[in-house]
N, C-alpha and C positions, 0 to 999 in steps of 0.2 A: 481432655474430656473422655469419657468412657467410650471404649470401642474405636476411637480414632486417634492414632499417634501421628502428629504432624512432623516428627523428626527434627524439631528445631525450636527456635525462640518464636513466641508470638504466633499469629496465624499467618503473618507474612503477606497480607493483602492490603490493597489500597482502601479497603473499607474499615481498617482497624486504626486504633490510636497511634500505632507505629508511624502512620503516614502523616499525621497532623491534620490540619483543617483544610488542606487544598482539595480541589474538586478531583473526582475520578471519572474518566470517560467511561460511558456505558452504565453508569449507576447513579441514581439521585433524582433530582428534580427534573421535570419535563421542561423543554424549551418552548419557544413560541410555536403555536400551532399544535401544542400537545393537548391531550385530553384532560379530564378532571381526575380528582382523587378516586382511588378504587372504591371509597365509601359511597360515592354519589353516582358513579358510572352505572349505567344499566347493565353493563356486562360485568359488574364487579363480582357477581357470584361465580361466573365462569372463570374469571381471572383467579379468584381465591381458590377455586377447585384445582385449577392448573398448578398454582404455586404450592398448594397443599400436597398434591400428588407428587411433585418433584421433591419436596422436602421430606416426604415419607418414603422415598425410594432409597433403600439402604445401599443397593448396588451403585446407584448414581452418586450418592454421598461418599462412598468409599473411593469411587472413581476420582472425584474432585480432590479428595485428601491425597490419594496416591500420586496424582499429577503434581500436587504442590510438593510432596516429599521428593519426587524424582526431579523436579525443577531445582530444589535446593541442593541436590547432589551435584547439579551442573554448576549452580551458583548459590552459595549459602545465603546471599542476600536476595534471592528471588522472591517476588511478591505476585499474588494473583488478585485480579479484579473481576468479580463476577458481575456481568452487565445485564442488559435488557433480555427478555425472553420473548421470542417471536411466537405467533399463533401455532406455527408448526412444532413448537417445543424446542426449537433450537436456541441455546443460551450463548450470548456473546461472552467471551472470556479474554482478558488481557493478562499476559504473563510478562511481567517486567524483570529484566535481567538475563533474558535468554534471546537468541536469534530466532528468525522465523524457521530455519531448518531444525534448530533444537526443539522448537515449539511443536513442529510436526512429529518429531521423534517422541515427544511426550504424549502424543495422541490428540493434539488440538486439530480439529477438522475444519471443513469449509475452505474458504479462500483465506489462507493464513498470510497476513501481511506484516512485515517487520518495520520498525522504525528506529531512528537514532535521534533522540531529542536531547540536545545539549550534552551529548556524550552518554546518556542513559538509553540503553537498547531495550527493546521489547518486541512483542509480537501480539497481534490480535487475531483471533479465530473463533471457532465455535465448538460447542459440545452439544450433541443431540440428546436431549433428556428422554425422548421417547413419549412425552406427554403432550398431546396436542390441545389447543384451545379452540372451542366451538364458537369463536367470535373473531372479529377482524381487529387488527391493531396489535402492537406490541405491549408488553408489560415491563415496567421498570421499578426498582425499589425507590421509594420516596425519600429515604435517608440512608446514610452509610451504615452498613452492618458488616460483620466479618464472616469468613468462611466458617468459623467455629459456630457462630450464631445461625448461619444458614443451614449447615448440616444438622444442627440440633432442632431445626424446625421453628426457630424463634422469628417473629415478624419484625421488620424494621419499624422504628418508632412512628414513621409517617405512612405505614402501610405500603401498598403498591399502587402504581398508576397505570391506567390503560392509555396508550398513546397511538395516534394514527400512524400507519406504517411509513409515511413520507416525512414524519416529523423527527426531530432530534430527541433522543431519549437519554442523552448523557447529562451528567450533573454539571451545572454551572459552566455552560460554554464560555470560553475566554472571549468569543465574539460570535454572537448569534448569527450574523450575516455570513461570517466565515464558514461556520458549520453547515448552514442551510445551502450555501453555494457549493460546498464540498459534496453534499448529497446530490445536488442538481448535476454536478459534473459527472457522477456515476451514472445518473439516469441518461445523460447524453451518450454515454458509452453504450447503454442498452438500446437506445433508439438508433444509434449508428450501426448497430449490428445487423439491422434489417438489410442494409445495402452493403455490408461488408465490415470487417473488423477495423475500427478507427486506430490509427497509429497514435502512440503517445503524443507526438508532435501536433497532430490534428485535434486531439482532445485539449491540450494546453493552449491551443489557439482559440478555443471557444470562449464566449463572453463570460459564461458562469465560472469557468476555471480562472479566467483573469480576475474576475471579481473576488474570488476566494483568495487568490494570490495578493491582491491589493489590500485586502483585509488582513491577511497574514503579515505582509511587509509593514503595515502600519502599526502593528502591535509593538509594545516595548520588548526589547530583546529578552528580557526576563520571563515573558509570557509565551515566547515563540516555541519553547520546548514542549510546553503543555499543549499548545495549538497543534503541534505535529501529532501527538498522541490522540487528540480529539478528532483530527481530520481522518486518521487511519481507522479509528473506532466508528466514525460516521460512515465511512466507506464500507467497512465490514458489515455494518447494520444494513446499509442500502442493498448490499449483495444477497441478503438472506432470501429474498423472494425471487431471485433470478433462476432461470432454468440451469440445470446442471452443466449443459454443454456451453452456455454463455459464461458461467463462471470459469470454466476451464479455458475458453478461448481468450477471455479478457483478463485473466489472472496476470499474465506477463505485462500487459499494458498498464494495469493499475500499479504493479510493482515498479515499473519504470517511472510512473508519476510520483509514487512515494519517494523514489530515489531523487527525483527533481526537487521535491519539497525538502527532503533531508539536506540536499546540497544547497538549497536556498538558505536554510537555517545555518549551515556551516559557513557560507559565504557572508551572511549577515553578522554572524559572530566574529568572522575574521575582519569584516569591515569595521565592526565596533572596536576590535583590538587594534586595528590600524589607526583608527581615529584616536583611541586612547594613547597609543604610542606617539602619534604625531602631536597630540596635546602635551605629552611629557617632553617631547623634543622642543616644542615651543616654549614651555615653562623653563626648561633648562637654558635655551637660548636667551631668554629674557633675564634669567638670573646671571648668566655670564655677561650679558651686555651691562646690566645694572652694576655688577661687581667691578667690571673693568672701568666704568665711569667713576665708581666710587673710589677705586684704587688710584685712578689718575688724579682725582680731586684731593685725595689725602697726600699723594706724593707732591702735588703742587703746594700744599700747605707746608710739607716738610722742607721743600726747596725754599719757600719764602722764609721760613724760620732759620734755615741755615744761612741765607743771605744776611738775615738779621744778626746771626752770630758772627758772621765775618766782620760786620761793621762794629759789633761790640768788641770783638777781639782787637781790632784796630784802635779802638778807644781805650781799651784796657791797656794795650802796650804803650800807647801815647801817655796815659796818666801815670802808668808805672814808672816810665822814663822821667816824666816831670817830677814826680815825687823824689826819685833818686838824685836828679840834678839839684833840686831845691835843698835837699839835705846836705849836699856838699857845700852849698853856699851858706845856708843858715844853720848854725849849730843848734838853735832852738827849734826842735821838731814840732813844737806846738804852733809854730808860725802858721797863720790863717791860711796862707796860700798852700802850704803842705797839707793841712787838714782838708781843704776843699778838693785838692787833687786826689787825696786818698779816698774821700767820700765818693767822688765821681767814679773812681776805679771800683769801689766796692759795689756801687750801684750797677755798674756795667756787668760785674762778675755775677751778681745775683740774677740779672736779667738774662745772662748767658745760661746760667744753671736752669732757670725756668724754661728757657727755650729748649734746652737739652731734654728736660723731662717731658715737655710737650712732644718733642720729636720722637722720643721713646714710646710714648703713648700712640702717637700716629703710626709709627712702625709696627706696633702691636695690632692696630686696626688693619694695616696692610696685610699682615700675616693672616688675620682672621678672614679678611675678604679674599685673599689668595686661596686659602683652604676651601672657602665656600665656592669659589670659582672652579677650583679642581674638582670638588664634589659634583657640581653642576655639569662639568664636562664628562665625568664618569656616568652621571645620570643620562646625559644626552647620548653617550656611546651605547649605554644599556637600552635606552629607548629606541634608538635607531636600529639596534640589533633585533629587538623584539618586533619592531615594524618590518624589517627585512625577513624575519623568520615567519611572521604571520603572512606576509605577502607570498613568501615561498610555499608555505603550507596551503594557502588558498589556491595558488597555481597547481600545486600537486594534487589537491582534492578535486579541483575542477577538471584537470587533465585525466585523473583516474575515473571520474564520473563520465566524462566524455568518451573515454576509452571503453568503459563498461557499457555505456549506451550504444556505442558503435558496434561493439562485439555482439551485444544482445540483438540489436537491430539486424545485423548480418545473420545471426543465428536464426532469427525469426524469418528473415527473408528466405534463407535456405530451406527452413522447415516448411514454409508456405509453398515454395517452389516444388519440393518433394511431394507435399501433400496434393498440390494441383496436378503434378504429373501422375501420381497414383490415382487420383480421381479420374483423370482423363483416360488412363489405361483401362480402369475397370468399367467406365462408362462405354468405351469403345467395345470392349469384350462383351458386355451385357447386350448392347445393340446388335452385335454380330449374331449372338445366340437367338435373340428375338427374331431377326431376319431369317435365320436358318429355320426356326419353328414355322415362321410365316410361309416360307417357300415350300416346306414339306406339307404342312396342313392345308396350304392353298390349294393343293391338288384335289382335295376333297371339299373344302369349304368355299372354293372359288377365288377369283381374282381379287374380289372386294376385300377378302381377308388378308391377301398378300399386301394390298395397298395399305390397309389399316395397320398391319404389323410393321411395315416400313415406317409409317407415320409415327407409331409408338417408338420404334427404334430410333428415329431421328430425334424425338423428344428426349429420349434417354441419353443419346450421344451428346446433346447440347444442354444437359441439365445442370452443369457445373454452376455453382453460385445460386441455385434455385432452392426452393423448399417444397418438400412433399406436402400433400394436402393433409389436413388434420384428421384425426381418427373419426370424428362425426361426419365429416365431408366424405371421406373414403368409404365409410360404412353405408352411407346413403346411397352411393353409387353401387356398392357390392350388393346390397339388399335388392336394389332395382334389377340388377342382373339375375340374381338367384330367384327372383319372383317370376321370372319369365316362364310361362307354362311350357314353352317349347324346349326349354333346357331341362331335360329330365335324365336322371341317371338310375338305371334299374339296379337291383340288388347285386346281381352278378358283376356288373361293371364296377359297382362301388367296392365290392370285395376285392376285385382285381386292382383298383387304384390304391386301396389301403394296403394290400399285401406288397404292392410295388414300393409305396412309401416306406414300409417297414424294412424292406430290403435295400432301400436307397443308402448309399455310403456317404453319410453326412461328414464324417472325418475327412474323407478324400476331397469332398467338395470344398470344405473350409480351408484345407491346406492349399489346394490349387488356387483358390481366390486370394489367400493371404500372400501367395508367392508373386502375385501380380504387381504388389507395391512394397516399397521399403518400410512404410510406416505402419503396416498391418501386422498384428500378432496372430499367428495361426491358431493358438488355443482359443482366442476370443471368437474367431470365425467358425471354428469347429463346433463350439457351444451354441452359437447363433444358428448354424445350419441344422443341428439337432433340434433346436426349439421350433424352427420352421417346419421340420418333418412332423414333430409331435402335434403341433397346432394345426397343420394341414389335415392330418389324419382325423383330428377332432372335427374340422370343418366338414369333411366329407361324410363322417359318420353321423353327426348331429345337425348339420346345416347351420351351425353357429360359427361364423367366420370372424366374430369380434376378437377372440383371443389372438388370432393370426395378425389382424391389423393392429392390435395393441402391441404386439411384439415388435413390429416395424417401427411404430412410433416411439417405443421405449429405446430403440437404438439411437434415434436422433436426440432424445432427451438426455441420454447418457453421454452425449458428446460426439457421436459419429455424424459426419456431414450427410445431409439428405441425399446428395449425389451418390455417396458410397452405399447408403442404406438401400436406395432404389436399385443400384446396380447389383448388389449381392442378392437381393430378393428376386430380381429379374433373372439373374444367372441360375439360381437354384431351381425356380419353377420352370425356366426354359430348358435346363438340362434334364429335369425330370420328365418334361413333355416329350423329349426326343430319346427316351430310353429304348424305343423300338420293341417293347413288349406288349404293346396295346393293339387292339383291332383298329382298322382305319377309322371307323365312326367314333370310337372311344378316344383315339388320339385327336380327333377333331374337337370333341367336347373339352378335353384337357387344354387344347390350344385356345379355345374360347374363354375358358376360366382363367387361363394365364393372361390373355389380353385384358380381361375384365379386371382382375386383381391388380395387375401392374398399371393399367390405364386409370383405375380409381385413385391411385396415388398421384396421378399427374393432372387429369382433367376429367370432368363428368361426361364430356362429349364422346369419349371412347366407348363407354357403356351404352349410350344411346345408339351409336352406330352399330355396335354388336347386336343389340335388341332389334333394331329396325331394318338392318340391311344384310345381316349375315346369319343370325340364328334361324329366323323363319324360312329363308330360302333353302338353307342346308338341312333343316330338320322338319 
């Protein structure tokens, strides 16, 4: 097509005729619980606008084409399947023929999950189109189409469907219950995150996962490969609306579960091969048994005929002697006794010859049966070897999977331990800073401030595993504090605070904090410290503390634990409050704002205590 060079044969996707008539995960008819056709749905105009915007985006179209070309450089047979499009504009993409690592290298984003379906590898991930939908629910093509058609802006024959976000949007699920329970399994992971990350073993012990596995195992082996692909596609779809930090935390768990499904498929395939090999062994044994019996029967007949030949030989010898004796006595060889003896001899000889012919025929049967028996024995040996090979492969696959799971579990345990130690270290440091501020500012603000600061410090120290309050909740407390008429900052003091913030060494602060833990990157925390400095200045200059609170919330949404976010923020503000460049009264105001902002992230009661017990008496 003009403008887009695919660098190879066809379009290489699951939507093209290259793939045949089989279903493709992530594209096609909606499953149960799905919405209606885009022509009748009330949000069809929004869906059409989103799809149109995506298909008219030249940069996006070139990106899809370039990804396909790059995939084909890794594997000439690589194929792309363009799937459902979320309201956020994220499009699900399956790349068949590459690993999850290669898919990430190609630019596939989101939670990239690999699969191995009957020896066919692939990966499912996302491409952010940048075109959001002002409606709920995902969109999915109602019929198969190609990348070529998609980038040319052509519509699928059955238009697009709007589908509820918890519904399956893949084409032709191999088993609706299987796919729906696959989605429910991921929802369990999300719910479980409230009380801590579920282990793969805990997820696989849930009823929804077991129902999915039961549906998977009950499928014919020929359909289990496609089932693996659809499970992974369903999980990828279910992850699209998860918070960034949840995707990051749960990625390893889901990959472990995908490994378990892949292993189940391998073991099912092996069991099928074992069963087939045993069947071949049984067939060979039956043939061997039947041929041995047949050979014995034929040999018995040969023995009987040879016994008959012995009797006939005796008779022939007897008659031959009788003829010779009679000829010596009677010169007339036509004498009837001679003729009778000769006739009996000839009859015996003819019967002997027939028996010899029968024996030859029976011996030929024995040769044929023996050859068949030998072939059956060879087949049996081959079947037994195939059975042994399949068993060995199954054992090796299982051992490798168990070793991988054990290694990953140990790696996850160590990382969790390091993370917990890091969190504990920064929480302890932050609480010490808050106590120091409280002791120093308490000389001016009074003992109640010292008590309050220690209460906040205790909360910080024990904040591991907890979650900071939402932006709206925190801002409600902050606004309540800032609205206190007794908390006033004059122009000179405000200038002093702003100048101090401008001089504040954010780089040094970020580096010192990152040095407290093995899992922290200094560059990340230097940038965050600088953002806190800039948005704190904005808060003092304009009275708008929203950007600062949004900054803290963004840390958590990006994957930083609430405990670390609270610690870092507390440490920055506490360190700033103790710079020693402020007057006593101004240092007291800074201490109050510190307690209010930090306390707002923990509990609303802290601001109430500041307003009612500390600000009025002090000012």
